[in-house]
N, C-alpha and C positions, 0 to 999 in steps of 0.2 A: 216696806221701807228698806228692809235688809237686802232685797233684790236690787232696788235701785241704787243703794250704797255701794253693793259689789260691782254693779254695771260702771257706777262712776269711777271706782278704783281700778277697774279694768282700763278704762280711759286714761287715767292718771298714770298707770304703769307705762302705757306707751308714750305719754308725754315726758316721762321721766328720763327717756333716753336722750336728753337733748345735749348737754355739755359741749357746747360749740367749740370747735378748735382745740379741744383739750384731748391729748394723746392718753392712750391707756397704758402707760409704762409705769411700773411699780417703783416705789421708793426702796432703797436698800433695806434689807430686812433687819430688824432690830433697831432702827432709828429711835433714839431716846427723846421722849417729849416729856418734859418735867413741867408740870403746872402747879403754881403756888397759890393756895386759897389765901384769903385776906388774913387770917389768923397766923399764917406763916407755915402751915403744914405742907411739905414738899410732896409731890406726886411723880414718881417716875414711872412712865407707861409707854411701851413701845407703839408707836403710830403705825397702824397696819397698812400694808401696801394697798394703794386705792384701787378698788374695783367697784364700778357703779353697779347698784342693785335696785330692785324696784321698790324699796323702802324710801328711796331719795325722792320724795314728791315735789312736783313743781310748785311754783308759786306765781301768781299774777303779777304783772308789772315788774318783771325781771329782765332788764335790759340786755344783761350780759349772760344770763343763763346759768349763774353759779348758785342758784337756789337760795339766794337772798333777794329779798323785794328791794326795789329801789329806794323806798322809804327806809327800810331797815338798814341798808348800806349807809345812806346819809346819817341816820341816827348814830351809828357806831364808828363814823370816819372811815369807811371803805368807799372805794370808786365803783359807782354803779355800771360803768362800762368796762370794767376790768375783771374778767372772770377768775383769774389767777394772778393775784398782784404779788405773791412771793415766789412766783415761777417754779413752783415744785410740782406742777402738772396734777394738782388736786383742786377741783373747784372751792373757792373760799367758803361757801356755805357748808359743804360736806365736811371740810376740815375743821371749820370752827364748831360745827355741831358735835363731832368726835371729841374735840377738846373739852367741852362742855360736859359730855357724858363721862369722860375720865374723872373730872372734878365730882360730879353728881354721885358716882359710884363710891366714892370715898366718904359721902355724907352719912351721919348717923340717922337712925329713924327716931325722931323725937329729940327733945332738948338735952343738952349734955349738963348735967347738974354741976360738974366741975368747971364748966365754962358756959356760962349763960349767954355770952354773946356769939358763940359758935354757931355758924349755919348748920341747918338740919333740914330733913324731910319730914313733913307732917303728913300722915297718911290714915285715913279713916276706913278701915277694911269693911268690906260689904260681903253678904252671902251671896256671892256670885262671882263668875270669871268673865274675863274679856279676851276675846281671841284677835290676834293681829290680822288685818285684812290681806297682808302680803305673805304670811308665813303662818306656821302652827303654834307660834309662841303664845302661851296662856299667862295672863297676870290677873290679879284681884281687880275687880270692877270699881272698887271704891275711890273716891276722889283723893288727890293728893296735892301738895304744894311744896314749893322750895321756900324756906323761911329764912331771912338774914334779920336776927333780932337787933342787931347793932345798928343796922340802917333802917330798920323799920320797913323792910321790903318783904311782900309775899307775892309769889308767882305761881299761878296754876300750872300743875305739871302732872298729869295722871301717870300711873305706872306705864301704860302704853306708850305715853310720850317719851318716857326716859328710855324704853325700848328702841323707839325710832332714832333717838339722839344717837345711841351706839352705832346705828347704821348710817349716820350722816344725814339726818333730816330733822328740821325744826317742825314740819308738818307731820301730823300723825292720823292713823285711822284704825279703828276697831269696832267691835260689835256695840260697843256703849259710847265711846268717846271718838269724835272726829273734830280735827282743829289744828291750830298751830300755836306753839309756844311764842309768848311775847318775848322776841329775841333781846332787844336792848334791857328789858327789865330783868330778864334771866341773867344776862352777863354782869349786870350791876350787882344783882343779889349774890352771884358767886365771886364777885370781886375779881373777875378776870381782867387782865389788861387786854381788853378785846380789841383795841386798835391794832394789835400784833397778831401774827401767825408764824411763830418761829419756834425752834427747839431750845428753850432755855436749859442750862445745866449748871452746876456748882462751880464750874471753872469761872464763870462770868461773876467776878468778885465785886463788891461794892467798891466804890472809889471815895478817896478824900478830896474834898474841894467842892465848890459850888457846881452843881449839874442841874440848871434850871429845867431842862426838858427831860430829864431822867432816861438819857440814852446811852449812859456809860461813857460819855466824853464829857471832860470838865469844860466850864464855860470858857476857861483860858485856852484850852486846847482847840475849842471850835473856834475862837477868835483868831488864834494863830494860824489856823489852817483854812480859814476862809469859809467855815461852815455856819449854818444858822442854830444859835443855841436856844432859839425859840421853838424849833421844830424837831421832834425826835425821830421823825421819819421823812427826811427830805425828798427822797425819790418815791415815796409812797408804795413800797413793796411790802409793807407790814413787818419789817424787820428794824429794830432800833438801830440808828446810825452807827454807834460805837460797835456793837456786836457784828454788824454787816462789814464795817471797814476793817476791825481786826481779822476777820477771816479773809478778806480780800488781800490785806497785806500778807498774811501768812502764805496765801497761794503764790504771790510774786516772790517772796523770799524764798520758799522752797525751790522755785525754778532758778534761783541765781546759781551761777557756778561758785565753786570754791576758789580762793585766791590763786592757787597754782594752776587752775584749768581756765582762767579767765583770759580773754583776748585783750590786746592793750586798749585802755580807756573804757572797758566793759564794767558794769557795777558788778561787785562780787561780795561773798560773805567769807568770814574768816573765823577760825576759832583755834585758841591756844590749848589743845587738847591736854587733860590732866588725867593721872591715874586715879580717877575717882569718879563716882556718879552723883547726880543730884535727883533726889525723888520728889515727884509732885505731891504736894500736900492734899490734893483732892483725890487722885486716881491711882497713885502709887507708880506711875510710869516713871521711867529713868532716863536721863539724858547725861552727856559729858558735862562735868562741873566747870570746866575751863571757861575763862573769859571768850567773848566773841562779839562780833560786831559786822557792819556792813559798811562798805567803802564805795563812793561814786566818784572815780578819778575825773571824769569830764566835768563835774561841778566843783571838785575839791571838797567834798563833803563826807562825813562819816559819822556814824551813830552806834552806840553800844546796843548789843542785842543778844542777850544770853540765849543759849539753846532752851532753856526752861521758858523763857519769854515766848519763843516761837511756839512751843507746845501750847501755852495758853491762848496765843493768838489763834491757833487753829480751832480752839473752841469758843473764840468770840470775845476774848478779853485782852486788853493792854496791860492789865495788872497781872501779876504772877506771884506764887508763893511755892518755895521749895525749902528743903532741910539744909542747904548750903548758903544760898544768898537770901534766904528769907523772904519777907514781903516786898516788893518792888513794882515799879511801873516804867515802862519804856517811855522814851521821850517821843511822843506820838507826833507833834508837828516836825521834829527833826527826822523821824522815820519816813513821813510822807514826802519831804523834801529829797532825801537820799534815794528814795524808791521812784521819785518824779510821778507821784500819784496825782490824778488818775491815770493809769497807764493803759487801761483796756476799756472798750465800750462797755458801759454797765457799771463800771467802777463807781463808787460814792463821788459825786462831783462831776460826772460827765455832762458835758453841754451837748443838748440836742438841737438840731435845726428845727425851726418853726413847723416844717413840713413832715418831720420825722415822726410819724404818728405811731409806729410800732417800735420807736426807741432802738433801732439796731444801727444808729449813727450813720444811716444813708437815707436820702430822700429819693425815692425811687417808685417803680410801679407797685412794689408791695405796700406802700404807704397809700397809693391810690386805691388799692383794693380795700384797705381799712376805711378810708374815706367814702368809697362807693357803698360799702355796707351799711353805712349809717345815711346814705343819701335820701333826702326828703324825709328823714325821721324827725321827729319833734318832741320837745319836752314841755310844750305848751300844756299848762295844767288843766285848761278847759277843752282840750281836744279829745274827742272821742278815741279812746284806745282801740276800738274795734274797727278804725277805718281800714278798708280793705287793702290788699297788696296791689301793686301796680305793674307796668311792663315798660321797659325802655328798650330800643331796638336800634339796629342799624341795617339798611339794606344796600349793598354795595352794587356798582354797576355790572352788567354781564358782559361776557365777551362774546359778541355776536358771531366771531369766527370759530369759537370753541364747539368741540363736539358735545352734542347734548348727552347728559348722563341718562342711561335707560331708565324709564319709569319703574317705581316699585308698586306692585299690587298691594293695596292697603289690606287685603284679606290673606296675604302670604305669610303674615308674621314678622316680615322684614320691616324696617323703618328707614325713610330716607332721611329723617331728622335724627338728632341726638340731644340728649339732655343730661346735665351734671348738676347735682346738688352740693352746695358748699354753704356752710352756715345757715342762714335762713333763706337763701335765694337759690333759684333755679336758673341755669345757664343753658340756653337753647340755641342750637344751630340747625339751619336748614338751607337747602338750594330750592328756592321758590321758582317754579316753572311758570313762566308768563310770556306775554308778548313782549316783543324787543323794544316797544315804543309805549309803555304805559304812562298815563298821566302821573300816576304815583303808586307805590305799594305800601300799604300800612298793615301794621300788626295790632290786633286788639285782644285783650284777655277778659275773660269773665271767671268768677269763681263762685261755686255753690257748695258749701260744706267742703268735702274732700274732693270735689270735681273741679278741675281747672281745664278751661277750654281756650285755645288759641285759634284766631281767626286770621288768615293770611289774605289780605283784601287787596285785590288788583282792580284799579280804576282806569278805564279806557276811554279816550275820545276818539282820536283818529288811529286805529291800530296799523301797524306795519304787518308785512306779509312774512313774519318769522317768528320763532319761539326761541328763548334761551333761558338759562339758569341763572338767578339772582343770589349770590352767597348772603346770606342774612343770619345775623347774631342777635340775641335779645337776653334781656336779664328780667326775670320774674320774681316778685316777692316785695316785702319779706313775708313768710308764711310762718306759722306756728309749727311746732314739731309734730309729725305724724306722717302718714303714708297716703299719698295723693294719687289719683288717676289723672293724666295729663291727655286731652284729646286735641287733635289738630285738624282743622278744615281750611281749605282753600275756597275763596269766594270771589267771584267777578261782579263787578257791579257796573250799571251804567250810570250815566252822569247825575241823575236825580237821586242817587243813593240806594236805589232799590236793587236787590240782588238778582243778577241774571241767572246764576246757577250757584250751587254749593256742592262741594265734593269732600268727601272724608279721606283724609290723608292717613291717619293712624293714630294709635293710642299706646300708652305705656303707663308704668307706675313710677313714682319717684318718692323717695324717703327723706324727710327733713329730720335731721338730728344725729344721734350716735349710730355709726355703722352705716351711714349713708354712702 
């Protein structure tokens, strides 16, 4: 059994290289991630730069390859076809798992006598150890659970599973335990606002006034600005609207010229600089204490905007607190009008065209690529998820007057065709050498395990006395992550469909997934 399990894990390691279209760029070192447990205990923990590793086990029925199953994403309010909703280049499942690990690491083992409602880890030590299937980490083999007494929730979470959470995986495997943590139940037990993936910090001050959706924008502000006060995350990027909007406004304000440098009619910022500094109540940063504001001459509008307020907006808050002006809040609707927000594609409130699938404010070929990637896909519940991949192709007319490209010997190691893997698909190009007057040329594909075979089939009725090359392109897939052998044959057939001859063209390997 152990040998079979390790063989399975070897296969999983290969599959875990999937992360479609997610670049491996690191986040800035030291980015603070503060996660608040239900009891109100703050946790400040640096979110490590993202580097995929073999602990991050794949999960079935994961349409976007973010290591969260489709049903899990639906249950927690994520988008099953968006692998990186907050656009920070970390797969959502990896990021969420590590945030859970940061909370779990702070939990006590056993109930807290001083706080019987506090969430804790229940562990029953056993006389034995368990080794991680992916590394040499050793933990106790006894069962363990996450217990939330106040909510009456208990979630199975062996110590080996906690190890995998730290590496960005809800799935786990060891000598004793193999499985997957119940993601929605774990998040509820930890009382994490799991619909969000962002970096909260203490600058994001609570607000006075009604905030129905708890997004740090008051209902009055959202009504005045034209936002939806029933939806805390209108653009579905897993960042509360108030935090996202404040940071976007700060970016725009910081790019504005000062009054003396502004061109005629250009929006500018001003400050009546004083001989004194104002200190942030949260971090101790200092800014000039003088009054300041923003002016839009074109619209004849202006709004007060203290430098301490800009500091807080940079941290995701329209409220501010300093030792000179005390607690206050900027006029959010007034600021948005002066700045003419949304000002850039992606700012909260951006309107996207119906065909703008990648939300870059343009409907172009890039959107067609997004569409093609899902072409012939299905969310039909009763459809067999193991339906094999298919092939679509286009054979262009040949130029009978063009010089034939010299044939390539299939045994020479050179290939006359080319392949390129992108996402779950293989893009194929070839110059099919055939009679100048074929009835038709078709491409067919078969797949058996990791062997993909392409047949270039030429049908002849009344052939001409010439040969030419037909430029051909094809798209094969979708395929699961892994390494495949692709073999190409050309085949000539007579009218009854029986092959007259078959010729080997060549073979190559193609990798679907990370590093393709």
